[in-house]
C-alpha positions in Angstrom: 34.4 190.7 135.2 33.1 187.4 133.6 30.8 185.1 135.6 33.8 182.6 135.5 36.0 185.1 137.8 32.5 185.6 139.8 32.3 182.4 140.8 35.8 182.0 142.0 35.7 185.7 143.7 32.2 184.1 145.7 34.4 180.9 146.4 37.4 182.7 147.8 35.1 184.9 150.1 32.8 181.5 150.9 36.4 180.0 152.1 37.4 182.9 153.6 34.2 183.1 156.0 34.6 179.1 156.8 38.4 179.8 157.3 37.4 182.5 160.1 34.4 180.4 161.5 36.7 177.9 162.0 39.5 179.8 163.9 37.2 181.6 166.5 35.7 177.8 167.2 39.3 176.1 167.4 39.4 176.1 171.3 35.8 174.3 171.1 36.7 172.1 168.6 40.0 171.0 170.4 37.6 170.8 173.8 34.3 168.8 172.1 36.2 166.4 170.2 33.8 167.4 167.5 35.9 166.7 164.3 37.2 163.8 165.4 34.8 161.7 164.3 34.3 163.0 161.0 37.8 162.5 159.9 38.1 160.9 156.3 41.5 160.2 154.6 42.6 163.6 153.9 39.7 165.7 154.7 37.8 166.3 157.7 34.1 167.9 158.4 33.4 170.6 160.0 30.5 171.3 161.7 29.9 175.5 161.5 27.4 177.2 163.3 25.5 179.8 161.6 26.8 180.2 158.3 24.9 181.6 155.1 25.0 179.4 152.0 25.0 181.2 148.8 21.3 180.4 146.7 20.3 180.8 143.5 17.7 184.0 143.1 15.5 184.7 139.9 15.3 187.8 138.1 12.5 189.4 137.8 12.0 188.2 134.0 12.3 184.6 135.3 9.8 184.5 137.9 7.5 181.3 137.5 8.6 177.7 137.4 7.5 174.8 138.6 4.9 175.0 141.5 2.9 178.3 139.8 -0.8 177.4 140.0 -3.8 179.0 141.9 -3.1 179.9 145.0 -1.8 182.8 146.7 1.6 183.4 148.2 1.8 182.2 151.7 -1.3 179.2 151.2 0.1 175.9 152.4 1.2 173.1 150.1 -0.2 170.4 152.2 0.9 168.4 155.6 3.7 166.6 153.9 5.7 164.5 156.3 7.4 166.2 159.2 11.1 166.1 159.3 12.8 165.1 162.6 13.4 168.8 163.9 9.7 169.6 163.4 8.4 167.5 166.0 7.3 168.8 169.8 5.3 172.0 170.5 5.7 175.1 169.6 8.7 177.3 171.4 9.5 180.8 171.4 13.5 180.4 171.1 15.5 180.7 167.7 16.5 177.4 166.4 20.2 176.8 165.7 21.4 176.3 161.9 24.2 175.1 160.8 26.0 173.2 158.2 29.2 170.8 157.7 31.9 171.5 155.5 34.7 169.9 153.9 38.0 170.9 155.2 41.3 169.4 153.9 43.6 168.1 156.8 46.6 170.5 155.1 44.1 173.7 155.6 42.9 172.3 158.8 47.2 172.2 159.9 47.7 175.4 158.4 44.6 177.5 160.3 45.9 175.6 163.4 49.0 176.7 162.9 48.0 180.5 162.6 45.8 179.9 165.9 48.1 178.6 168.3 51.2 180.8 166.5 52.8 177.4 166.0 56.1 177.7 164.3 57.0 175.6 161.4 59.1 173.0 162.3 63.0 172.7 160.9 63.9 168.8 160.8 66.6 168.1 162.7 70.1 168.2 160.6 70.2 164.8 159.7 70.3 162.7 156.8 67.1 163.9 154.1 66.1 160.8 152.6 65.5 161.1 148.9 62.5 160.0 146.5 62.4 160.2 142.7 58.9 161.2 141.5 57.8 161.8 137.6 56.2 165.2 137.0 54.5 166.3 133.8 56.4 169.5 133.2 56.5 170.3 129.3 55.1 169.9 126.0 56.5 167.7 122.9 55.5 166.7 119.6 55.6 163.4 119.9 54.4 160.2 122.3 51.8 157.9 123.3 48.0 158.5 122.5 47.2 158.6 126.1 49.2 161.6 127.1 48.1 163.3 124.1 47.3 167.2 125.0 43.8 168.3 123.5 43.6 171.4 124.6 47.1 172.3 123.3 46.7 170.3 120.1 43.7 172.3 119.5 45.1 175.4 119.7 48.0 174.6 117.5 45.5 173.2 115.1 43.5 176.5 115.3 47.3 178.5 114.9 47.8 176.6 111.6 44.5 177.0 109.9 44.4 180.8 110.8 47.9 181.2 109.3 47.0 179.5 106.4 43.3 180.8 106.2 41.6 177.9 106.2 40.0 178.7 109.0 36.3 179.8 108.7 34.7 181.6 111.1 31.0 180.7 109.6 32.1 177.1 109.7 34.5 176.6 112.6 35.9 172.9 112.1 39.4 172.2 113.4 40.8 169.1 111.8 43.8 168.4 113.9 47.1 167.1 111.2 50.2 164.9 112.8 52.0 168.3 112.8 49.4 169.4 115.3 49.5 166.7 117.4 51.0 167.7 121.3 51.7 165.8 123.8 52.7 165.7 127.9 56.6 165.2 128.6 57.7 164.3 132.2 61.3 164.3 133.8 62.2 162.4 137.1 62.7 165.0 139.9 64.5 164.3 143.3 62.7 165.6 146.3 64.0 165.8 149.7 61.7 163.9 152.1 62.0 164.3 155.6 60.3 161.5 157.6 59.1 161.3 161.4 57.7 159.1 163.8 55.0 159.6 166.5 55.1 157.0 169.1 52.3 157.5 171.4 52.4 155.8 175.2 49.9 155.8 177.4 49.0 154.1 181.2 46.4 152.5 180.6 45.9 151.1 184.4 42.3 151.6 186.4 42.9 154.8 187.6 43.2 156.0 184.0 39.3 156.3 183.1 37.4 156.6 180.0 37.5 160.4 180.0 41.0 160.6 180.4 41.6 158.1 177.5 39.0 160.5 175.8 41.2 163.7 176.4 44.1 161.9 175.3 42.1 160.8 171.6 41.7 164.2 171.3 45.0 165.8 171.8 46.6 163.0 169.2 44.5 163.7 166.9 45.3 167.5 166.7 48.9 166.3 167.1 48.8 164.2 164.2 47.3 166.7 161.9 50.0 169.4 162.3 53.0 167.1 162.7 51.4 165.6 159.1 51.7 168.8 157.7 55.2 169.3 158.3 56.2 166.2 157.2 56.8 164.4 154.4 56.1 161.0 155.9 54.6 160.0 159.0 54.6 157.1 161.3 52.5 156.5 164.1 52.9 153.3 166.7 51.4 153.1 169.9 52.4 151.8 173.5 49.9 151.1 176.6 51.1 150.0 180.2 49.8 149.1 183.3 52.8 147.0 185.6 53.9 145.5 181.8 54.2 147.4 178.3 53.0 146.1 174.7 52.6 147.5 171.3 49.1 147.7 169.8 46.9 149.0 167.3 45.5 152.4 167.2 42.0 150.9 168.4 43.4 149.6 170.8 45.2 152.2 172.2 42.1 154.1 172.7 39.9 151.2 173.8 42.0 149.4 176.2 41.2 149.1 180.0 43.2 147.4 182.6 43.4 147.2 186.0 46.5 146.6 187.3 49.5 148.8 188.6 51.7 151.1 186.9 55.5 150.4 186.1 56.3 153.8 183.6 59.3 152.1 183.0 58.3 149.4 181.2 56.9 151.5 178.3 60.2 153.3 178.2 62.1 150.3 177.4 60.0 149.2 174.8 60.0 152.5 173.3 63.7 152.6 173.2 64.1 149.4 172.0 61.6 150.1 169.0 63.7 152.5 168.5 67.1 151.3 168.7 65.9 148.2 166.3 63.8 150.0 163.3 64.5 153.7 163.6 68.1 155.0 162.7 68.5 158.5 164.3 70.2 159.9 161.3 66.9 158.9 158.7 64.1 159.8 161.1 62.7 162.4 163.1 61.3 160.8 166.5 58.3 162.6 168.5 57.4 160.8 171.7 54.7 161.3 173.5 53.5 159.7 176.9 50.2 160.6 178.9 49.6 159.1 182.5 47.7 160.4 185.6 50.9 160.7 187.2 51.2 157.2 189.3 54.1 155.5 189.2 54.8 152.3 191.3 57.6 152.9 192.9 60.1 155.4 193.6 63.0 153.2 192.2 60.6 152.6 188.9 61.1 156.5 188.6 64.8 156.8 188.8 64.8 153.8 186.3 62.5 156.1 183.9 64.7 159.3 184.4 67.6 156.8 183.3 66.2 155.5 180.7 65.6 159.3 179.5 68.6 160.5 179.9 70.4 157.5 178.2 68.3 156.4 175.6 65.6 158.2 174.3 66.0 162.0 174.6 69.2 161.3 172.4 67.1 159.6 170.0 64.2 162.4 169.9 63.6 165.7 168.5 60.9 165.7 171.6 59.9 164.2 174.4 56.2 164.9 175.7 55.0 164.2 179.0 51.0 164.9 179.2 49.2 164.4 183.0 46.0 163.9 182.1 43.8 164.6 185.8 42.2 161.9 187.4 40.1 161.3 190.8 42.8 158.7 191.9 46.1 159.8 190.4 48.6 161.5 192.4 50.1 163.1 190.1 53.4 163.0 191.4 55.4 162.0 187.8 55.5 165.5 186.4 57.3 166.7 189.9 59.5 163.9 189.3 60.0 164.8 185.3 60.2 168.7 186.1 62.9 168.2 188.8 65.3 166.0 186.5 64.4 167.9 183.1 63.1 171.0 183.7 65.3 172.9 181.6 65.8 170.3 179.0 65.8 171.9 175.7 64.1 168.7 174.2 61.4 167.7 177.1 58.0 169.4 177.4 55.2 168.7 179.9 51.9 169.9 180.0 49.0 169.5 182.9 45.5 168.4 181.7 43.1 169.2 184.1 40.3 168.6 181.6 39.1 168.7 178.1 39.4 172.4 178.1 43.2 171.9 179.1 43.8 170.4 175.6 43.7 173.8 173.6 47.2 175.1 175.9 48.5 171.9 176.2 48.9 171.2 172.5 50.4 174.9 172.3 52.7 173.7 175.4 53.5 170.6 173.5 54.4 172.4 169.7 54.7 175.5 170.0 58.8 175.3 170.7 59.1 174.0 166.8 61.4 171.3 167.1 
């Protein structure tokens, strides 16, 4: 086995260890939100506890180098500067060791799907958008210099010189001629692309505190991660409501705190308006997520909500998910109303989220149907 193959084998083994660590700690990541604050564009930094990092080790013949001089093994090298972790009195407990590793969101979604046993989503049988992409898939003998394939050009020149007897192993100089030149070629391919909309709605009335919003923020990260792995294109939009509703950006969605009453129908009306005006039902897969503590202003307004769902939202959506986040002030009535009207509806899923530990099971309830 070559050194390169050994490195590849070690790298694959290391990735397997990382995947195993993430899977075993997934419930903790979901409940504590450790990952959501470390998200980049396409990758996320995952803190892993107690993982051994491969390190170089000299063989016996290569002992020595920098730092060799007078002294005995174990002698202090000097006081130096204390790192933050060195301060404080001596203790008798083992310290915590950890490392952060970069994991792509695509791989994180794959791990999440395996651990939660989430079925892949089959987009609705609607029109698929076609996107045309240029794909480099071949080699040709003419083309612009910017597309010259150096490796193939070198290989062609080497073959020609060996065949003609020009190649000298003692002076291995390869001089490509015009006939050796190779260039990358491309062709246009049409790829099916399924788009999806995630529309988040959240009750921001006074009874929904910071902890309840943090639960929604963590849960929406995992929902986003999974749905983005299932569709080529995802749009996310956000609606907040108390007695009235308005569309906001993501930052405002999780930071706003109001103190008014609650009329859930205001959010459903705005959601329906957005769907009717901007998202054709035959081109978009639509996912609606609504989070509240379950208090609504009146029975009449709840009746309006059920009607809006039945006649407007559900016919346009792949899935309608209602997450009831427990708060000290919420009555929790709304989830009972939804269950009473849509308890057996194939596109309606509800979940009670008592605290952060409930996020894991809530996501499984929401996404476990594969709709």
